[in-house]
Backbone atoms as SQL, in Angstrom:
CREATE TABLE atoms (id INTEGER PRIMARY KEY, chain TEXT, resi INTEGER, resn TEXT, atom TEXT, x REAL, y REAL, z REAL);
INSERT INTO atoms VALUES
  (1, 'A', 1, 'MET', 'N', -50.792, 7.792, 28.640),
  (2, 'A', 1, 'MET', 'CA', -49.937, 6.755, 29.315),
  (3, 'A', 1, 'MET', 'C', -50.299, 5.387, 28.498),
  (4, 'A', 2, 'GLU', 'N', -51.516, 5.086, 28.070),
  (5, 'A', 2, 'GLU', 'CA', -51.652, 3.851, 27.336),
  (6, 'A', 2, 'GLU', 'C', -50.493, 3.658, 26.102),
  (7, 'A', 3, 'VAL', 'N', -50.121, 4.717, 25.607),
  (8, 'A', 3, 'VAL', 'CA', -49.359, 4.699, 24.549),
  (9, 'A', 3, 'VAL', 'C', -48.041, 4.094, 24.858),
  (10, 'A', 4, 'PHE', 'N', -47.555, 4.543, 26.086),
  (11, 'A', 4, 'PHE', 'CA', -46.323, 3.997, 26.525),
  (12, 'A', 4, 'PHE', 'C', -46.411, 2.557, 26.834),
  (13, 'A', 5, 'ALA', 'N', -47.333, 1.956, 27.446),
  (14, 'A', 5, 'ALA', 'CA', -47.661, 0.612, 27.717),
  (15, 'A', 5, 'ALA', 'C', -47.609, -0.149, 26.389),
  (16, 'A', 6, 'VAL', 'N', -48.237, 0.309, 25.490),
  (17, 'A', 6, 'VAL', 'CA', -48.341, -0.360, 24.085),
  (18, 'A', 6, 'VAL', 'C', -46.937, -0.316, 23.507),
  (19, 'A', 7, 'THR', 'N', -46.075, 0.783, 23.564),
  (20, 'A', 7, 'THR', 'CA', -44.738, 0.958, 23.023),
  (21, 'A', 7, 'THR', 'C', -43.872, -0.130, 23.667),
  (22, 'A', 8, 'ILE', 'N', -44.094, -0.060, 24.961),
  (23, 'A', 8, 'ILE', 'CA', -43.163, -0.972, 25.545),
  (24, 'A', 8, 'ILE', 'C', -43.501, -2.459, 25.347),
  (25, 'A', 9, 'PHE', 'N', -44.623, -2.807, 25.357),
  (26, 'A', 9, 'PHE', 'CA', -45.148, -4.169, 25.007),
  (27, 'A', 9, 'PHE', 'C', -44.775, -4.596, 23.613),
  (28, 'A', 10, 'VAL', 'N', -44.673, -3.705, 22.541),
  (29, 'A', 10, 'VAL', 'CA', -44.421, -4.000, 21.474),
  (30, 'A', 10, 'VAL', 'C', -42.791, -4.323, 21.278),
  (31, 'A', 11, 'SER', 'N', -41.871, -3.109, 21.884),
  (32, 'A', 11, 'SER', 'CA', -40.613, -3.480, 21.921),
  (33, 'A', 11, 'SER', 'C', -40.262, -4.918, 22.666),
  (34, 'A', 12, 'LEU', 'N', -41.108, -5.311, 23.840),
  (35, 'A', 12, 'LEU', 'CA', -40.482, -6.423, 24.402),
  (36, 'A', 12, 'LEU', 'C', -40.884, -7.691, 23.578),
  (37, 'A', 13, 'MET', 'N', -41.961, -7.535, 22.798),
  (38, 'A', 13, 'MET', 'CA', -42.363, -8.839, 21.699),
  (39, 'A', 13, 'MET', 'C', -41.230, -8.760, 20.761),
  (40, 'A', 14, 'PHE', 'N', -40.700, -7.559, 20.264),
  (41, 'A', 14, 'PHE', 'CA', -39.660, -7.687, 19.181),
  (42, 'A', 14, 'PHE', 'C', -38.304, -8.188, 19.715),
  (43, 'A', 15, 'ALA', 'N', -38.106, -7.902, 20.997),
  (44, 'A', 15, 'ALA', 'CA', -36.996, -8.512, 21.702),
  (45, 'A', 15, 'ALA', 'C', -36.865, -9.976, 21.759),
  (46, 'A', 16, 'VAL', 'N', -38.142, -10.347, 22.215),
  (47, 'A', 16, 'VAL', 'CA', -38.249, -11.932, 22.452),
  (48, 'A', 16, 'VAL', 'C', -38.228, -12.572, 21.077),
  (49, 'A', 17, 'LEU', 'N', -38.729, -11.887, 20.135),
  (50, 'A', 17, 'LEU', 'CA', -38.742, -12.614, 18.794),
  (51, 'A', 17, 'LEU', 'C', -37.366, -12.604, 18.249),
  (52, 'A', 18, 'PHE', 'N', -36.740, -11.374, 18.453),
  (53, 'A', 18, 'PHE', 'CA', -35.086, -11.416, 18.009),
  (54, 'A', 18, 'PHE', 'C', -34.396, -12.481, 18.671),
  (55, 'A', 19, 'ALA', 'N', -34.622, -12.671, 19.838),
  (56, 'A', 19, 'ALA', 'CA', -33.888, -13.737, 20.791),
  (57, 'A', 19, 'ALA', 'C', -34.175, -15.035, 20.321),
  (58, 'A', 20, 'ALA', 'N', -35.537, -15.299, 20.123),
  (59, 'A', 20, 'ALA', 'CA', -35.962, -16.676, 19.674),
  (60, 'A', 20, 'ALA', 'C', -35.198, -17.109, 18.279),
  (61, 'A', 21, 'LEU', 'N', -35.365, -16.006, 17.478),
  (62, 'A', 21, 'LEU', 'CA', -34.857, -16.449, 16.024),
  (63, 'A', 21, 'LEU', 'C', -33.190, -16.519, 16.140),
  (64, 'A', 22, 'PHE', 'N', -32.576, -15.627, 17.002),
  (65, 'A', 22, 'PHE', 'CA', -30.938, -15.718, 17.128),
  (66, 'A', 22, 'PHE', 'C', -30.789, -17.079, 17.666),
  (67, 'A', 23, 'LEU', 'N', -31.739, -17.607, 18.755),
  (68, 'A', 23, 'LEU', 'CA', -31.234, -18.906, 19.120),
  (69, 'A', 23, 'LEU', 'C', -31.407, -20.009, 18.273),
  (70, 'A', 24, 'ALA', 'N', -32.556, -19.809, 17.413),
  (71, 'A', 24, 'ALA', 'CA', -32.619, -20.761, 16.494),
  (72, 'A', 24, 'ALA', 'C', -31.940, -20.912, 15.558),
  (73, 'A', 25, 'GLU', 'N', -31.142, -19.689, 14.934),
  (74, 'A', 25, 'GLU', 'CA', -30.012, -19.971, 14.043),
  (75, 'A', 25, 'GLU', 'C', -29.075, -20.226, 14.503),
  (76, 'A', 26, 'ARG', 'N', -28.670, -19.975, 15.739),
  (77, 'A', 26, 'ARG', 'CA', -27.391, -20.585, 16.273),
  (78, 'A', 26, 'ARG', 'C', -27.650, -22.196, 16.592),
  (79, 'A', 27, 'MET', 'N', -28.636, -22.751, 16.799),
  (80, 'A', 27, 'MET', 'CA', -28.715, -23.966, 16.841),
  (81, 'A', 27, 'MET', 'C', -28.456, -24.761, 15.817),
  (82, 'A', 28, 'GLN', 'N', -28.755, -24.215, 14.555),
  (83, 'A', 28, 'GLN', 'CA', -28.825, -25.010, 13.365),
  (84, 'A', 28, 'GLN', 'C', -27.150, -25.541, 13.242),
  (85, 'A', 29, 'LYS', 'N', -26.886, -26.620, 12.642),
  (86, 'A', 29, 'LYS', 'CA', -25.535, -26.909, 12.289),
  (87, 'A', 29, 'LYS', 'C', -24.917, -26.864, 10.964),
  (88, 'A', 30, 'ARG', 'N', -25.737, -26.202, 10.000),
  (89, 'A', 30, 'ARG', 'CA', -25.355, -26.160, 8.843),
  (90, 'A', 30, 'ARG', 'C', -24.446, -25.142, 8.370),
  (91, 'A', 31, 'ARG', 'N', -23.651, -25.312, 7.206),
  (92, 'A', 31, 'ARG', 'CA', -22.711, -24.100, 6.872),
  (93, 'A', 31, 'ARG', 'C', -23.349, -23.494, 5.567),
  (94, 'A', 32, 'GLY', 'N', -24.568, -23.044, 5.784),
  (95, 'A', 32, 'GLY', 'CA', -25.032, -22.448, 4.458),
  (96, 'A', 32, 'GLY', 'C', -25.493, -21.119, 4.369),
  (97, 'A', 33, 'SER', 'N', -24.976, -20.295, 5.340),
  (98, 'A', 33, 'SER', 'CA', -25.230, -18.904, 5.502),
  (99, 'A', 33, 'SER', 'C', -24.340, -18.088, 4.693),
  (100, 'A', 34, 'LEU', 'N', -24.813, -17.084, 4.294),
  (101, 'A', 34, 'LEU', 'CA', -23.951, -16.436, 3.204),
  (102, 'A', 34, 'LEU', 'C', -22.507, -15.841, 3.828),
  (103, 'A', 35, 'GLU', 'N', -22.572, -15.583, 4.891),
  (104, 'A', 35, 'GLU', 'CA', -21.125, -15.040, 5.554),
  (105, 'A', 35, 'GLU', 'C', -20.240, -16.201, 5.685),
  (106, 'A', 36, 'GLN', 'N', -20.797, -17.555, 5.995),
  (107, 'A', 36, 'GLN', 'CA', -19.794, -18.660, 5.930),
  (108, 'A', 36, 'GLN', 'C', -19.194, -18.911, 4.617),
  (109, 'A', 37, 'VAL', 'N', -20.241, -18.877, 3.661),
  (110, 'A', 37, 'VAL', 'CA', -19.813, -19.100, 2.304),
  (111, 'A', 37, 'VAL', 'C', -18.771, -18.278, 1.668),
  (112, 'A', 38, 'ALA', 'N', -19.052, -16.959, 2.114),
  (113, 'A', 38, 'ALA', 'CA', -18.129, -15.753, 1.573),
  (114, 'A', 38, 'ALA', 'C', -16.591, -16.122, 2.409),
  (115, 'A', 39, 'LEU', 'N', -16.606, -16.763, 3.425),
  (116, 'A', 39, 'LEU', 'CA', -15.340, -17.094, 4.211),
  (117, 'A', 39, 'LEU', 'C', -14.700, -18.477, 3.852),
  (118, 'A', 40, 'LEU', 'N', -15.281, -18.983, 3.096),
  (119, 'A', 40, 'LEU', 'CA', -14.678, -20.497, 2.712),
  (120, 'A', 40, 'LEU', 'C', -13.314, -20.382, 2.289),
  (121, 'A', 41, 'PRO', 'N', -13.016, -19.629, 1.405),
  (122, 'A', 41, 'PRO', 'CA', -11.391, -19.531, 1.098),
  (123, 'A', 41, 'PRO', 'C', -10.551, -19.254, 2.191),
  (124, 'A', 42, 'LEU', 'N', -11.111, -18.885, 3.467),
  (125, 'A', 42, 'LEU', 'CA', -10.311, -18.450, 4.411),
  (126, 'A', 42, 'LEU', 'C', -10.176, -19.685, 5.324),
  (127, 'A', 43, 'ASP', 'N', -10.890, -20.948, 5.012),
  (128, 'A', 43, 'ASP', 'CA', -11.240, -21.896, 5.956),
  (129, 'A', 43, 'ASP', 'C', -9.874, -22.719, 5.895),
  (130, 'A', 44, 'ASP', 'N', -9.282, -22.997, 7.218),
  (131, 'A', 44, 'ASP', 'CA', -8.080, -23.782, 7.341),
  (132, 'A', 44, 'ASP', 'C', -8.219, -25.055, 7.469),
  (133, 'A', 45, 'GLY', 'N', -9.629, -25.662, 7.451),
  (134, 'A', 45, 'GLY', 'CA', -9.982, -27.160, 7.513),
  (135, 'A', 45, 'GLY', 'C', -9.574, -27.795, 6.325),
  (136, 'A', 46, 'GLY', 'N', -9.151, -27.138, 5.129),
  (137, 'A', 46, 'GLY', 'CA', -8.806, -27.834, 4.022),
  (138, 'A', 46, 'GLY', 'C', -9.843, -28.726, 3.497),
  (139, 'A', 47, 'SER', 'N', -11.076, -28.521, 3.413),
  (140, 'A', 47, 'SER', 'CA', -12.362, -29.158, 2.963),
  (141, 'A', 47, 'SER', 'C', -12.304, -29.217, 1.453),
  (142, 'A', 48, 'PRO', 'N', -12.892, -30.130, 1.034),
  (143, 'A', 48, 'PRO', 'CA', -12.790, -30.144, -0.509),
  (144, 'A', 48, 'PRO', 'C', -13.862, -29.072, -0.912),
  (145, 'A', 49, 'SER', 'N', -14.899, -28.822, -0.241),
  (146, 'A', 49, 'SER', 'CA', -15.894, -27.767, -0.852),
  (147, 'A', 49, 'SER', 'C', -15.105, -26.505, -0.784),
  (148, 'A', 50, 'ALA', 'N', -14.305, -26.147, -0.033),
  (149, 'A', 50, 'ALA', 'CA', -13.541, -24.878, -0.130),
  (150, 'A', 50, 'ALA', 'C', -12.543, -24.879, -1.252),
  (151, 'A', 51, 'ALA', 'N', -12.207, -25.682, -1.778),
  (152, 'A', 51, 'ALA', 'CA', -11.020, -25.890, -2.816),
  (153, 'A', 51, 'ALA', 'C', -11.934, -25.652, -4.329),
  (154, 'A', 52, 'ASN', 'N', -12.990, -26.118, -4.160),
  (155, 'A', 52, 'ASN', 'CA', -13.887, -26.236, -5.422),
  (156, 'A', 52, 'ASN', 'C', -14.826, -25.257, -5.725),
  (157, 'A', 53, 'PHE', 'N', -14.665, -24.063, -4.788),
  (158, 'A', 53, 'PHE', 'CA', -15.437, -22.875, -4.909),
  (159, 'A', 53, 'PHE', 'C', -14.693, -21.920, -5.812),
  (160, 'A', 54, 'THR', 'N', -15.704, -21.626, -6.687),
  (161, 'A', 54, 'THR', 'CA', -15.240, -20.738, -7.713),
  (162, 'A', 54, 'THR', 'C', -15.998, -19.392, -7.493),
  (163, 'A', 55, 'ARG', 'N', -15.301, -18.432, -8.067),
  (164, 'A', 55, 'ARG', 'CA', -15.592, -16.998, -7.572),
  (165, 'A', 55, 'ARG', 'C', -16.320, -16.528, -9.077),
  (166, 'A', 56, 'PRO', 'N', -17.201, -15.780, -8.988),
  (167, 'A', 56, 'PRO', 'CA', -17.874, -15.165, -10.159),
  (168, 'A', 56, 'PRO', 'C', -17.239, -14.075, -10.678),
  (169, 'A', 57, 'HIS', 'N', -17.213, -13.811, -11.970),
  (170, 'A', 57, 'HIS', 'CA', -16.146, -12.773, -12.385),
  (171, 'A', 57, 'HIS', 'C', -17.080, -11.438, -12.207),
  (172, 'A', 58, 'SER', 'N', -16.172, -10.594, -12.223),
  (173, 'A', 58, 'SER', 'CA', -16.908, -9.098, -11.819),
  (174, 'A', 58, 'SER', 'C', -16.959, -8.463, -13.065),
  (175, 'A', 59, 'HIS', 'N', -18.160, -7.513, -12.819),
  (176, 'A', 59, 'HIS', 'CA', -18.471, -6.756, -14.179),
  (177, 'A', 59, 'HIS', 'C', -17.223, -6.358, -15.078),
  (178, 'A', 60, 'ASP', 'N', -16.423, -5.876, -14.615),
  (179, 'A', 60, 'ASP', 'CA', -15.087, -5.287, -15.358),
  (180, 'A', 60, 'ASP', 'C', -14.356, -6.403, -16.216),
  (181, 'A', 61, 'GLN', 'N', -14.366, -7.562, -15.532),
  (182, 'A', 61, 'GLN', 'CA', -13.693, -8.876, -16.137),
  (183, 'A', 61, 'GLN', 'C', -14.571, -9.233, -17.217),
  (184, 'A', 62, 'HIS', 'N', -15.928, -9.098, -17.063),
  (185, 'A', 62, 'HIS', 'CA', -16.793, -9.410, -17.951),
  (186, 'A', 62, 'HIS', 'C', -16.691, -8.281, -19.183),
  (187, 'A', 63, 'ILE', 'N', -16.535, -7.325, -18.997),
  (188, 'A', 63, 'ILE', 'CA', -16.596, -6.114, -20.107),
  (189, 'A', 63, 'ILE', 'C', -15.350, -6.183, -20.726),
  (190, 'A', 64, 'ARG', 'N', -14.143, -6.467, -20.075),
  (191, 'A', 64, 'ARG', 'CA', -12.740, -6.756, -20.557),
  (192, 'A', 64, 'ARG', 'C', -12.968, -7.972, -21.336),
  (193, 'A', 65, 'HIS', 'N', -13.493, -8.998, -21.248),
  (194, 'A', 65, 'HIS', 'CA', -13.483, -10.058, -21.967),
  (195, 'A', 65, 'HIS', 'C', -14.290, -10.061, -23.258),
  (196, 'A', 66, 'GLN', 'N', -15.502, -9.143, -23.144),
  (197, 'A', 66, 'GLN', 'CA', -16.166, -8.921, -24.246),
  (198, 'A', 66, 'GLN', 'C', -15.490, -8.267, -25.201),
  (199, 'A', 67, 'SER', 'N', -14.674, -7.163, -24.826),
  (200, 'A', 67, 'SER', 'CA', -14.204, -6.496, -25.924),
  (201, 'A', 67, 'SER', 'C', -12.862, -6.820, -26.594),
  (202, 'A', 68, 'THR', 'N', -12.225, -8.071, -25.993),
  (203, 'A', 68, 'THR', 'CA', -11.065, -8.872, -26.476),
  (204, 'A', 68, 'THR', 'C', -11.742, -9.789, -27.831),
  (205, 'A', 69, 'HIS', 'N', -13.125, -10.064, -27.892),
  (206, 'A', 69, 'HIS', 'CA', -13.707, -10.979, -28.865),
  (207, 'A', 69, 'HIS', 'C', -14.258, -10.105, -29.881);
C-alpha cells in the first residue's frame, strides 16, 4: 500500500510542476518560442521582423547548388 501512496504523491508533484511551468511560460510576453518563430511568415501584423525572416536552405537545395558549381 505504501507504493500506491508514493506513486500518487510523485504524480501529484509532477502535475504541480507542470502547472507551475506552464503558467510561468504563459506569463512571459516575449515572442521567442520556436513555435511562434515558425509561424512568423503567417503573421498578419506586418511586423518588419516577419519580413526580414530568411528561411534556411534545405539539404536538397544545398546539394543542387553544389552540383552546379
